[in-house]
C-alpha positions as CSV (number, residue, x, y, z in Angstrom):
1,T,116.9,111.9,101.9
2,R,114.6,113.1,99.2
3,R,117.3,112.6,96.6
4,L,117.7,109.0,97.8
5,I,114.0,108.3,97.4
6,E,113.9,109.8,94.0
7,D,117.0,107.9,92.9
8,G,115.4,104.7,94.2
9,R,112.3,105.3,92.1
10,E,114.4,105.7,89.0
11,H,116.0,102.3,89.6
12,L,113.0,100.1,90.4
13,V,113.5,96.6,89.1
14,L,110.0,95.3,89.4
15,R,108.3,97.8,86.9
16,A,108.3,95.3,84.0
17,P,109.0,91.6,83.8
18,M,112.8,90.8,84.0
19,S,114.0,88.8,81.1
20,L,116.9,86.7,82.3
21,P,118.2,84.5,79.5
22,F,120.5,82.5,81.8
23,P,120.2,80.1,84.7
24,V,118.8,81.8,87.9
25,R,118.9,80.4,91.4
26,F,117.3,81.8,94.5
27,L,118.4,80.4,97.9
28,Q,116.1,81.2,100.8
29,G,116.4,80.1,104.4
30,T,113.2,79.3,106.2
31,A,114.5,81.1,109.3
32,D,115.5,84.3,107.4
33,M,114.2,87.2,109.5
34,D,115.6,89.9,107.2
35,V,114.1,88.9,103.9
36,D,110.6,87.3,103.9
37,L,109.9,84.4,101.6
38,S,107.3,86.6,99.8
39,V,110.2,88.6,98.4
40,A,111.7,85.6,96.7
41,L,108.3,84.5,95.5
42,A,107.6,88.0,94.0
43,L,111.0,87.9,92.2
44,L,110.2,84.4,90.9
45,D,106.8,85.6,89.6
46,H,108.4,88.7,88.1
47,A,111.4,87.1,86.3
48,E,111.4,85.1,83.1
49,S,114.2,82.6,82.6
50,P,114.4,79.2,80.8
51,D,116.0,77.8,83.9
52,M,114.9,79.3,87.2
53,R,114.7,77.7,90.7
54,L,114.0,78.6,94.3
55,T,115.6,76.4,96.9
56,L,114.2,76.7,100.5
57,V,116.7,75.6,103.1
58,D,115.1,74.5,106.4
59,G,116.4,76.4,109.4
60,A,118.8,78.6,107.5
61,D,118.9,82.2,108.4
62,H,119.7,85.3,106.3
63,R,123.5,84.9,106.7
64,F,123.5,81.4,105.1
65,S,126.9,80.9,106.7
66,D,126.9,77.4,108.2
67,E,128.8,74.6,106.5
68,D,125.8,73.1,104.8
69,C,124.7,76.5,103.4
70,L,128.2,77.4,102.2
71,A,128.4,74.0,100.5
72,L,125.0,74.6,98.8
73,I,126.1,78.0,97.6
74,E,129.3,76.5,96.1
75,T,127.3,73.7,94.4
76,T,124.7,76.1,93.1
77,V,127.3,78.5,91.7
78,D,129.1,75.6,90.0
79,E,125.8,74.4,88.5
80,V,124.9,77.8,87.2
81,I,128.3,78.3,85.6
82,S,128.2,74.9,83.9
83,R,124.6,75.5,82.6
84,A,125.5,79.0,81.4
85,A,128.6,77.8,79.4
């Protein structure tokens, strides 16, 4: 357990601003009980990208597995790929 904690400290990602020179998309469900919206907002605040967006999906939970969410994931991945090319 101690080794796990020490290893985690060595791999913290929020120590310095993250420079992400590519499109970034965060998808967050408003009914997500596993990851609070504050986590997505903290990542947004901490990252630097010329093209970064957070999309809140009303009623979506953490699994993001209904048809609408899956379609949004597919559309978002396609958009990021096309913008990164």
